[in-house]
PDB file of the backbone (N, CA, C, O) and the ligand in Angstrom, with CONECT records:
HET     ZN  A 101       1
ATOM      1  N   MET A   1      -9.137  10.577  -4.811  1.00  0.00           N
ATOM      2  CA  MET A   1      -8.514   9.849  -3.690  1.00  0.00           C
ATOM      3  C   MET A   1      -8.020  10.841  -2.639  1.00  0.00           C
ATOM      4  O   MET A   1      -7.593  11.947  -2.969  1.00  0.00           O
ATOM      5  N   SER A   2      -8.081  10.449  -1.412  1.00  0.00           N
ATOM      6  CA  SER A   2      -7.731  11.334  -0.305  1.00  0.00           C
ATOM      7  C   SER A   2      -6.280  11.793  -0.351  1.00  0.00           C
ATOM      8  O   SER A   2      -5.382  11.039  -0.725  1.00  0.00           O
ATOM      9  N   GLN A   3      -6.076  13.031   0.033  1.00  0.00           N
ATOM     10  CA  GLN A   3      -4.723  13.579   0.136  1.00  0.00           C
ATOM     11  C   GLN A   3      -3.985  13.009   1.331  1.00  0.00           C
ATOM     12  O   GLN A   3      -2.783  13.217   1.494  1.00  0.00           O
ATOM     13  N   LYS A   4      -4.699  12.308   2.142  1.00  0.00           N
ATOM     14  CA  LYS A   4      -4.111  11.785   3.367  1.00  0.00           C
ATOM     15  C   LYS A   4      -2.970  10.817   3.073  1.00  0.00           C
ATOM     16  O   LYS A   4      -2.011  10.708   3.838  1.00  0.00           O
ATOM     17  N   TYR A   5      -3.095  10.121   1.953  1.00  0.00           N
ATOM     18  CA  TYR A   5      -2.117   9.075   1.662  1.00  0.00           C
ATOM     19  C   TYR A   5      -1.073   9.518   0.652  1.00  0.00           C
ATOM     20  O   TYR A   5      -1.387  10.191  -0.329  1.00  0.00           O
ATOM     21  N   HIS A   6       0.144   9.143   0.896  1.00  0.00           N
ATOM     22  CA  HIS A   6       1.228   9.452  -0.030  1.00  0.00           C
ATOM     23  C   HIS A   6       1.067   8.678  -1.323  1.00  0.00           C
ATOM     24  O   HIS A   6       1.454   9.130  -2.401  1.00  0.00           O
ATOM     25  N   GLU A   7       0.496   7.522  -1.183  1.00  0.00           N
ATOM     26  CA  GLU A   7       0.340   6.667  -2.344  1.00  0.00           C
ATOM     27  C   GLU A   7      -0.904   5.833  -2.159  1.00  0.00           C
ATOM     28  O   GLU A   7      -1.218   5.409  -1.047  1.00  0.00           O
ATOM     29  N   SER A   8      -1.610   5.597  -3.243  1.00  0.00           N
ATOM     30  CA  SER A   8      -2.736   4.685  -3.146  1.00  0.00           C
ATOM     31  C   SER A   8      -2.775   3.851  -4.420  1.00  0.00           C
ATOM     32  O   SER A   8      -2.266   4.246  -5.469  1.00  0.00           O
ATOM     33  N   TYR A   9      -3.385   2.709  -4.294  1.00  0.00           N
ATOM     34  CA  TYR A   9      -3.412   1.797  -5.414  1.00  0.00           C
ATOM     35  C   TYR A   9      -4.860   1.559  -5.818  1.00  0.00           C
ATOM     36  O   TYR A   9      -5.658   1.019  -5.052  1.00  0.00           O
ATOM     37  N   GLU A  10      -5.174   1.970  -7.028  1.00  0.00           N
ATOM     38  CA  GLU A  10      -6.537   1.797  -7.521  1.00  0.00           C
ATOM     39  C   GLU A  10      -6.704   0.360  -8.006  1.00  0.00           C
ATOM     40  O   GLU A  10      -5.880  -0.151  -8.765  1.00  0.00           O
ATOM     41  N   PHE A  11      -7.764  -0.274  -7.565  1.00  0.00           N
ATOM     42  CA  PHE A  11      -8.046  -1.619  -8.070  1.00  0.00           C
ATOM     43  C   PHE A  11      -9.539  -1.863  -8.072  1.00  0.00           C
ATOM     44  O   PHE A  11     -10.303  -1.260  -7.318  1.00  0.00           O
ATOM     45  N   GLU A  12      -9.920  -2.763  -8.941  1.00  0.00           N
ATOM     46  CA  GLU A  12     -11.325  -3.106  -9.072  1.00  0.00           C
ATOM     47  C   GLU A  12     -11.760  -3.888  -7.831  1.00  0.00           C
ATOM     48  O   GLU A  12     -11.139  -4.897  -7.495  1.00  0.00           O
ATOM     49  N   PRO A  13     -12.827  -3.435  -7.136  1.00  0.00           N
ATOM     50  CA  PRO A  13     -13.271  -4.188  -5.958  1.00  0.00           C
ATOM     51  C   PRO A  13     -13.548  -5.645  -6.329  1.00  0.00           C
ATOM     52  O   PRO A  13     -14.242  -5.924  -7.307  1.00  0.00           O
ATOM     53  N   GLY A  14     -13.008  -6.550  -5.554  1.00  0.00           N
ATOM     54  CA  GLY A  14     -13.221  -7.969  -5.810  1.00  0.00           C
ATOM     55  C   GLY A  14     -12.218  -8.593  -6.762  1.00  0.00           C
ATOM     56  O   GLY A  14     -12.239  -9.803  -6.986  1.00  0.00           O
ATOM     57  N   SER A  15     -11.326  -7.761  -7.332  1.00  0.00           N
ATOM     58  CA  SER A  15     -10.377  -8.300  -8.308  1.00  0.00           C
ATOM     59  C   SER A  15      -9.164  -8.923  -7.644  1.00  0.00           C
ATOM     60  O   SER A  15      -8.436  -9.698  -8.263  1.00  0.00           O
ATOM     61  N   LEU A  16      -8.951  -8.583  -6.388  1.00  0.00           N
ATOM     62  CA  LEU A  16      -7.826  -9.150  -5.649  1.00  0.00           C
ATOM     63  C   LEU A  16      -8.368  -9.964  -4.485  1.00  0.00           C
ATOM     64  O   LEU A  16      -9.240  -9.513  -3.742  1.00  0.00           O
ATOM     65  N   VAL A  17      -7.834 -11.171  -4.343  1.00  0.00           N
ATOM     66  CA  VAL A  17      -8.316 -12.080  -3.312  1.00  0.00           C
ATOM     67  C   VAL A  17      -7.132 -12.546  -2.468  1.00  0.00           C
ATOM     68  O   VAL A  17      -6.071 -12.875  -2.997  1.00  0.00           O
ATOM     69  N   CYS A  18      -7.328 -12.569  -1.150  1.00  0.00           N
ATOM     70  CA  CYS A  18      -6.286 -13.063  -0.258  1.00  0.00           C
ATOM     71  C   CYS A  18      -6.082 -14.557  -0.490  1.00  0.00           C
ATOM     72  O   CYS A  18      -7.034 -15.336  -0.452  1.00  0.00           O
ATOM     73  N   ASP A  19      -4.826 -14.949  -0.730  1.00  0.00           N
ATOM     74  CA  ASP A  19      -4.505 -16.360  -0.983  1.00  0.00           C
ATOM     75  C   ASP A  19      -4.918 -17.247   0.189  1.00  0.00           C
ATOM     76  O   ASP A  19      -5.390 -18.370   0.009  1.00  0.00           O
ATOM     77  N   LYS A  20      -4.729 -16.721   1.368  1.00  0.00           N
ATOM     78  CA  LYS A  20      -4.928 -17.506   2.572  1.00  0.00           C
ATOM     79  C   LYS A  20      -6.413 -17.641   2.926  1.00  0.00           C
ATOM     80  O   LYS A  20      -6.893 -18.734   3.229  1.00  0.00           O
ATOM     81  N   CYS A  21      -7.127 -16.518   2.884  1.00  0.00           N
ATOM     82  CA  CYS A  21      -8.521 -16.501   3.354  1.00  0.00           C
ATOM     83  C   CYS A  21      -9.538 -16.655   2.225  1.00  0.00           C
ATOM     84  O   CYS A  21     -10.701 -16.976   2.472  1.00  0.00           O
ATOM     85  N   GLN A  22      -9.098 -16.426   0.982  1.00  0.00           N
ATOM     86  CA  GLN A  22     -10.015 -16.478  -0.150  1.00  0.00           C
ATOM     87  C   GLN A  22     -11.154 -15.483  -0.004  1.00  0.00           C
ATOM     88  O   GLN A  22     -12.297 -15.777  -0.356  1.00  0.00           O
ATOM     89  N   VAL A  23     -10.838 -14.309   0.515  1.00  0.00           N
ATOM     90  CA  VAL A  23     -11.820 -13.230   0.561  1.00  0.00           C
ATOM     91  C   VAL A  23     -11.273 -12.043  -0.223  1.00  0.00           C
ATOM     92  O   VAL A  23     -10.062 -11.883  -0.371  1.00  0.00           O
ATOM     93  N   ALA A  24     -12.184 -11.218  -0.719  1.00  0.00           N
ATOM     94  CA  ALA A  24     -11.778 -10.054  -1.504  1.00  0.00           C
ATOM     95  C   ALA A  24     -11.042  -9.045  -0.630  1.00  0.00           C
ATOM     96  O   ALA A  24     -11.448  -8.750   0.494  1.00  0.00           O
ATOM     97  N   MET A  25      -9.972  -8.540  -1.170  1.00  0.00           N
ATOM     98  CA  MET A  25      -9.222  -7.518  -0.447  1.00  0.00           C
ATOM     99  C   MET A  25      -9.913  -6.166  -0.572  1.00  0.00           C
ATOM    100  O   MET A  25     -10.573  -5.873  -1.569  1.00  0.00           O
ATOM    101  N   GLU A  26      -9.744  -5.349   0.470  1.00  0.00           N
ATOM    102  CA  GLU A  26     -10.346  -4.020   0.517  1.00  0.00           C
ATOM    103  C   GLU A  26      -9.248  -2.986   0.732  1.00  0.00           C
ATOM    104  O   GLU A  26      -8.190  -3.291   1.281  1.00  0.00           O
ATOM    105  N   PRO A  27      -9.517  -1.750   0.288  1.00  0.00           N
ATOM    106  CA  PRO A  27      -8.500  -0.712   0.523  1.00  0.00           C
ATOM    107  C   PRO A  27      -8.277  -0.505   2.017  1.00  0.00           C
ATOM    108  O   PRO A  27      -9.228  -0.381   2.789  1.00  0.00           O
ATOM    109  N   GLY A  28      -7.037  -0.472   2.402  1.00  0.00           N
ATOM    110  CA  GLY A  28      -6.739  -0.287   3.817  1.00  0.00           C
ATOM    111  C   GLY A  28      -5.472   0.524   4.002  1.00  0.00           C
ATOM    112  O   GLY A  28      -4.637   0.625   3.103  1.00  0.00           O
ATOM    113  N   GLU A  29      -5.350   1.094   5.180  1.00  0.00           N
ATOM    114  CA  GLU A  29      -4.182   1.922   5.449  1.00  0.00           C
ATOM    115  C   GLU A  29      -2.989   1.060   5.829  1.00  0.00           C
ATOM    116  O   GLU A  29      -3.083   0.151   6.654  1.00  0.00           O
ATOM    117  N   VAL A  30      -1.874   1.373   5.205  1.00  0.00           N
ATOM    118  CA  VAL A  30      -0.628   0.690   5.511  1.00  0.00           C
ATOM    119  C   VAL A  30       0.392   1.762   5.868  1.00  0.00           C
ATOM    120  O   VAL A  30       0.498   2.783   5.189  1.00  0.00           O
ATOM    121  N   MET A  31       1.128   1.525   6.924  1.00  0.00           N
ATOM    122  CA  MET A  31       2.118   2.510   7.324  1.00  0.00           C
ATOM    123  C   MET A  31       3.514   2.052   6.913  1.00  0.00           C
ATOM    124  O   MET A  31       4.031   1.041   7.389  1.00  0.00           O
ATOM    125  N   LEU A  32       4.091   2.823   6.023  1.00  0.00           N
ATOM    126  CA  LEU A  32       5.485   2.578   5.669  1.00  0.00           C
ATOM    127  C   LEU A  32       6.351   3.336   6.654  1.00  0.00           C
ATOM    128  O   LEU A  32       6.035   4.460   7.042  1.00  0.00           O
ATOM    129  N   GLN A  33       7.426   2.721   7.048  1.00  0.00           N
ATOM    130  CA  GLN A  33       8.344   3.432   7.922  1.00  0.00           C
ATOM    131  C   GLN A  33       9.686   3.545   7.231  1.00  0.00           C
ATOM    132  O   GLN A  33      10.269   2.562   6.774  1.00  0.00           O
ATOM    133  N   TYR A  34      10.148   4.760   7.172  1.00  0.00           N
ATOM    134  CA  TYR A  34      11.425   4.983   6.510  1.00  0.00           C
ATOM    135  C   TYR A  34      12.154   6.118   7.195  1.00  0.00           C
ATOM    136  O   TYR A  34      11.627   7.224   7.316  1.00  0.00           O
ATOM    137  N   MET A  35      13.338   5.848   7.633  1.00  0.00           N
ATOM    138  CA  MET A  35      14.187   6.846   8.298  1.00  0.00           C
ATOM    139  C   MET A  35      13.445   7.575   9.411  1.00  0.00           C
ATOM    140  O   MET A  35      13.544   8.794   9.550  1.00  0.00           O
ATOM    141  N   GLY A  36      12.709   6.815  10.191  1.00  0.00           N
ATOM    142  CA  GLY A  36      12.048   7.378  11.362  1.00  0.00           C
ATOM    143  C   GLY A  36      10.756   8.124  11.081  1.00  0.00           C
ATOM    144  O   GLY A  36      10.148   8.684  11.993  1.00  0.00           O
ATOM    145  N   ASN A  37      10.335   8.134   9.822  1.00  0.00           N
ATOM    146  CA  ASN A  37       9.091   8.809   9.475  1.00  0.00           C
ATOM    147  C   ASN A  37       8.041   7.786   9.058  1.00  0.00           C
ATOM    148  O   ASN A  37       8.357   6.731   8.508  1.00  0.00           O
ATOM    149  N   ASP A  38       6.791   8.125   9.333  1.00  0.00           N
ATOM    150  CA  ASP A  38       5.687   7.269   8.911  1.00  0.00           C
ATOM    151  C   ASP A  38       5.067   7.815   7.644  1.00  0.00           C
ATOM    152  O   ASP A  38       4.830   9.017   7.522  1.00  0.00           O
ATOM    153  N   PHE A  39       4.809   6.931   6.709  1.00  0.00           N
ATOM    154  CA  PHE A  39       4.172   7.322   5.459  1.00  0.00           C
ATOM    155  C   PHE A  39       2.939   6.488   5.232  1.00  0.00           C
ATOM    156  O   PHE A  39       3.027   5.332   4.820  1.00  0.00           O
ATOM    157  N   PRO A  40       1.774   7.080   5.502  1.00  0.00           N
ATOM    158  CA  PRO A  40       0.558   6.304   5.269  1.00  0.00           C
ATOM    159  C   PRO A  40       0.286   6.139   3.779  1.00  0.00           C
ATOM    160  O   PRO A  40       0.279   7.116   3.030  1.00  0.00           O
ATOM    161  N   ILE A  41       0.067   4.925   3.365  1.00  0.00           N
ATOM    162  CA  ILE A  41      -0.343   4.654   1.988  1.00  0.00           C
ATOM    163  C   ILE A  41      -1.586   3.772   2.042  1.00  0.00           C
ATOM    164  O   ILE A  41      -1.885   3.140   3.056  1.00  0.00           O
ATOM    165  N   GLN A  42      -2.286   3.751   0.937  1.00  0.00           N
ATOM    166  CA  GLN A  42      -3.501   2.937   0.897  1.00  0.00           C
ATOM    167  C   GLN A  42      -3.306   1.802  -0.083  1.00  0.00           C
ATOM    168  O   GLN A  42      -3.056   2.020  -1.269  1.00  0.00           O
ATOM    169  N   MET A  43      -3.422   0.595   0.421  1.00  0.00           N
ATOM    170  CA  MET A  43      -3.164  -0.595  -0.375  1.00  0.00           C
ATOM    171  C   MET A  43      -4.274  -1.610  -0.182  1.00  0.00           C
ATOM    172  O   MET A  43      -4.994  -1.574   0.816  1.00  0.00           O
ATOM    173  N   PRO A  44      -4.408  -2.515  -1.141  1.00  0.00           N
ATOM    174  CA  PRO A  44      -5.365  -3.612  -0.941  1.00  0.00           C
ATOM    175  C   PRO A  44      -4.958  -4.437   0.278  1.00  0.00           C
ATOM    176  O   PRO A  44      -3.805  -4.847   0.408  1.00  0.00           O
ATOM    177  N   LYS A  45      -5.917  -4.670   1.162  1.00  0.00           N
ATOM    178  CA  LYS A  45      -5.621  -5.340   2.419  1.00  0.00           C
ATOM    179  C   LYS A  45      -6.705  -6.372   2.707  1.00  0.00           C
ATOM    180  O   LYS A  45      -7.883  -6.135   2.441  1.00  0.00           O
ATOM    181  N   CYS A  46      -6.311  -7.495   3.241  1.00  0.00           N
ATOM    182  CA  CYS A  46      -7.288  -8.523   3.589  1.00  0.00           C
ATOM    183  C   CYS A  46      -8.006  -8.126   4.876  1.00  0.00           C
ATOM    184  O   CYS A  46      -7.355  -7.862   5.887  1.00  0.00           O
ATOM    185  N   PRO A  47      -9.353  -8.079   4.855  1.00  0.00           N
ATOM    186  CA  PRO A  47     -10.104  -7.674   6.051  1.00  0.00           C
ATOM    187  C   PRO A  47     -10.041  -8.711   7.163  1.00  0.00           C
ATOM    188  O   PRO A  47     -10.361  -8.411   8.313  1.00  0.00           O
ATOM    189  N   LEU A  48      -9.629  -9.933   6.825  1.00  0.00           N
ATOM    190  CA  LEU A  48      -9.579 -10.985   7.845  1.00  0.00           C
ATOM    191  C   LEU A  48      -8.205 -11.105   8.490  1.00  0.00           C
ATOM    192  O   LEU A  48      -8.083 -10.998   9.711  1.00  0.00           O
ATOM    193  N   CYS A  49      -7.179 -11.323   7.692  1.00  0.00           N
ATOM    194  CA  CYS A  49      -5.860 -11.570   8.283  1.00  0.00           C
ATOM    195  C   CYS A  49      -4.959 -10.347   8.226  1.00  0.00           C
ATOM    196  O   CYS A  49      -3.898 -10.331   8.849  1.00  0.00           O
ATOM    197  N   GLY A  50      -5.368  -9.325   7.486  1.00  0.00           N
ATOM    198  CA  GLY A  50      -4.580  -8.102   7.452  1.00  0.00           C
ATOM    199  C   GLY A  50      -3.418  -8.124   6.481  1.00  0.00           C
ATOM    200  O   GLY A  50      -2.626  -7.183   6.429  1.00  0.00           O
ATOM    201  N   GLN A  51      -3.313  -9.200   5.708  1.00  0.00           N
ATOM    202  CA  GLN A  51      -2.234  -9.266   4.728  1.00  0.00           C
ATOM    203  C   GLN A  51      -2.419  -8.184   3.674  1.00  0.00           C
ATOM    204  O   GLN A  51      -3.531  -7.930   3.212  1.00  0.00           O
ATOM    205  N   VAL A  52      -1.318  -7.557   3.305  1.00  0.00           N
ATOM    206  CA  VAL A  52      -1.362  -6.456   2.355  1.00  0.00           C
ATOM    207  C   VAL A  52      -0.803  -6.908   1.021  1.00  0.00           C
ATOM    208  O   VAL A  52       0.223  -7.585   0.947  1.00  0.00           O
ATOM    209  N   PHE A  53      -1.500  -6.518  -0.023  1.00  0.00           N
ATOM    210  CA  PHE A  53      -0.994  -6.780  -1.367  1.00  0.00           C
ATOM    211  C   PHE A  53      -0.253  -5.545  -1.856  1.00  0.00           C
ATOM    212  O   PHE A  53      -0.845  -4.477  -2.017  1.00  0.00           O
ATOM    213  N   ILE A  54       1.040  -5.696  -2.090  1.00  0.00           N
ATOM    214  CA  ILE A  54       1.807  -4.581  -2.636  1.00  0.00           C
ATOM    215  C   ILE A  54       2.202  -4.915  -4.070  1.00  0.00           C
ATOM    216  O   ILE A  54       2.997  -5.823  -4.317  1.00  0.00           O
ATOM    217  N   PRO A  55       1.634  -4.167  -5.005  1.00  0.00           N
ATOM    218  CA  PRO A  55       1.911  -4.442  -6.413  1.00  0.00           C
ATOM    219  C   PRO A  55       3.402  -4.310  -6.712  1.00  0.00           C
ATOM    220  O   PRO A  55       4.094  -3.457  -6.155  1.00  0.00           O
ATOM    221  N   GLU A  56       3.868  -5.159  -7.590  1.00  0.00           N
ATOM    222  CA  GLU A  56       5.290  -5.203  -7.909  1.00  0.00           C
ATOM    223  C   GLU A  56       5.824  -3.841  -8.358  1.00  0.00           C
ATOM    224  O   GLU A  56       6.888  -3.399  -7.924  1.00  0.00           O
ATOM    225  N   GLU A  57       5.060  -3.189  -9.237  1.00  0.00           N
ATOM    226  CA  GLU A  57       5.567  -1.928  -9.779  1.00  0.00           C
ATOM    227  C   GLU A  57       5.629  -0.852  -8.699  1.00  0.00           C
ATOM    228  O   GLU A  57       6.427   0.082  -8.774  1.00  0.00           O
ATOM    229  N   LEU A  58       4.781  -1.001  -7.708  1.00  0.00           N
ATOM    230  CA  LEU A  58       4.802  -0.038  -6.621  1.00  0.00           C
ATOM    231  C   LEU A  58       5.967  -0.322  -5.684  1.00  0.00           C
ATOM    232  O   LEU A  58       6.689   0.585  -5.271  1.00  0.00           O
ATOM    233  N   ALA A  59       6.135  -1.591  -5.359  1.00  0.00           N
ATOM    234  CA  ALA A  59       7.213  -1.974  -4.455  1.00  0.00           C
ATOM    235  C   ALA A  59       8.565  -1.569  -5.025  1.00  0.00           C
ATOM    236  O   ALA A  59       9.451  -1.127  -4.293  1.00  0.00           O
ATOM    237  N   SER A  60       8.713  -1.722  -6.313  1.00  0.00           N
ATOM    238  CA  SER A  60      10.020  -1.458  -6.899  1.00  0.00           C
ATOM    239  C   SER A  60      10.150  -0.039  -7.425  1.00  0.00           C
ATOM    240  O   SER A  60      11.265   0.423  -7.665  1.00  0.00           O
ATOM    241  N   GLY A  61       9.050   0.659  -7.609  1.00  0.00           N
ATOM    242  CA  GLY A  61       9.117   1.980  -8.218  1.00  0.00           C
ATOM    243  C   GLY A  61       8.758   3.114  -7.303  1.00  0.00           C
ATOM    244  O   GLY A  61       9.620   3.890  -6.890  1.00  0.00           O
ATOM    245  N   LYS A  62       7.474   3.217  -6.979  1.00  0.00           N
ATOM    246  CA  LYS A  62       7.011   4.419  -6.297  1.00  0.00           C
ATOM    247  C   LYS A  62       7.509   4.528  -4.879  1.00  0.00           C
ATOM    248  O   LYS A  62       7.769   5.628  -4.390  1.00  0.00           O
ATOM    249  N   ILE A  63       7.644   3.404  -4.215  1.00  0.00           N
ATOM    250  CA  ILE A  63       8.161   3.469  -2.852  1.00  0.00           C
ATOM    251  C   ILE A  63       9.611   3.940  -2.885  1.00  0.00           C
ATOM    252  O   ILE A  63      10.062   4.660  -1.994  1.00  0.00           O
ATOM    253  N   LEU A  64      10.319   3.531  -3.901  1.00  0.00           N
ATOM    254  CA  LEU A  64      11.681   4.033  -4.083  1.00  0.00           C
ATOM    255  C   LEU A  64      11.680   5.541  -4.291  1.00  0.00           C
ATOM    256  O   LEU A  64      12.567   6.245  -3.809  1.00  0.00           O
ATOM    257  N   GLN A  65      10.678   6.030  -5.012  1.00  0.00           N
ATOM    258  CA  GLN A  65      10.581   7.482  -5.222  1.00  0.00           C
ATOM    259  C   GLN A  65      10.359   8.192  -3.894  1.00  0.00           C
ATOM    260  O   GLN A  65      10.920   9.261  -3.654  1.00  0.00           O
ATOM    261  N   VAL A  66       9.551   7.604  -3.045  1.00  0.00           N
ATOM    262  CA  VAL A  66       9.330   8.190  -1.724  1.00  0.00           C
ATOM    263  C   VAL A  66      10.651   8.243  -0.969  1.00  0.00           C
ATOM    264  O   VAL A  66      10.978   9.248  -0.338  1.00  0.00           O
ATOM    265  N   GLU A  67      11.398   7.161  -1.041  1.00  0.00           N
ATOM    266  CA  GLU A  67      12.675   7.117  -0.351  1.00  0.00           C
ATOM    267  C   GLU A  67      13.632   8.167  -0.892  1.00  0.00           C
ATOM    268  O   GLU A  67      14.333   8.841  -0.138  1.00  0.00           O
ATOM    269  N   ARG A  68      13.646   8.290  -2.205  1.00  0.00           N
ATOM    270  CA  ARG A  68      14.547   9.269  -2.808  1.00  0.00           C
ATOM    271  C   ARG A  68      14.147  10.685  -2.416  1.00  0.00           C
ATOM    272  O   ARG A  68      14.997  11.528  -2.131  1.00  0.00           O
ATOM    273  N   ALA A  69      12.835  10.934  -2.406  1.00  0.00           N
ATOM    274  CA  ALA A  69      12.352  12.268  -2.050  1.00  0.00           C
ATOM    275  C   ALA A  69      12.806  12.638  -0.642  1.00  0.00           C
ATOM    276  O   ALA A  69      13.132  13.790  -0.355  1.00  0.00           O
ATOM    277  N   LEU A  70      12.817  11.631   0.224  1.00  0.00           N
ATOM    278  CA  LEU A  70      13.247  11.876   1.593  1.00  0.00           C
ATOM    279  C   LEU A  70      14.736  12.140   1.680  1.00  0.00           C
ATOM    280  O   LEU A  70      15.196  13.010   2.420  1.00  0.00           O
ATOM    281  N   GLU A  71      15.472  11.369   0.908  1.00  0.00           N
ATOM    282  CA  GLU A  71      16.930  11.494   0.979  1.00  0.00           C
ATOM    283  C   GLU A  71      17.394  12.849   0.456  1.00  0.00           C
ATOM    284  O   GLU A  71      18.455  13.343   0.835  1.00  0.00           O
ATOM    285  N   ASP A  72      16.590  13.440  -0.415  1.00  0.00           N
ATOM    286  CA  ASP A  72      16.956  14.742  -0.974  1.00  0.00           C
ATOM    287  C   ASP A  72      16.853  15.861   0.052  1.00  0.00           C
ATOM    288  O   ASP A  72      17.464  16.918  -0.101  1.00  0.00           O
ATOM    289  N   LYS A  73      16.061  15.611   1.114  1.00  0.00           N
ATOM    290  CA  LYS A  73      15.845  16.671   2.093  1.00  0.00           C
ATOM    291  C   LYS A  73      17.095  16.900   2.960  1.00  0.00           C
ATOM    292  O   LYS A  73      17.087  17.761   3.840  1.00  0.00           O
TER     293      LYS A  73
HETATM  294 ZN    ZN A 101      -6.414 -13.033   4.478  1.00  0.00          ZN2+
END
C-alpha cells in the first residue's frame, strides 16, 4: 500500500456496497482534518455519491492514535 496515506483500509473488492446507490465501494482518498493539518487516508468510498465507509474499529481506534500522535508533538 502506498506510503502516501497515513491509514488505509484493506477490503475485498465488491464486499462493501453503498446503502444509497447499491454500488460497490472503491478505495478512495479521504482527507481527515485535525488541528489544522490534513491527513490523507484511503477508505472505501462510493464512486457515485462519494459516501465514505469508515470501519468502526478505525473510527474509534486508529484515528484516535493519529490524534494522539499529533498531540504528543
Ligand atoms: Zn453512493
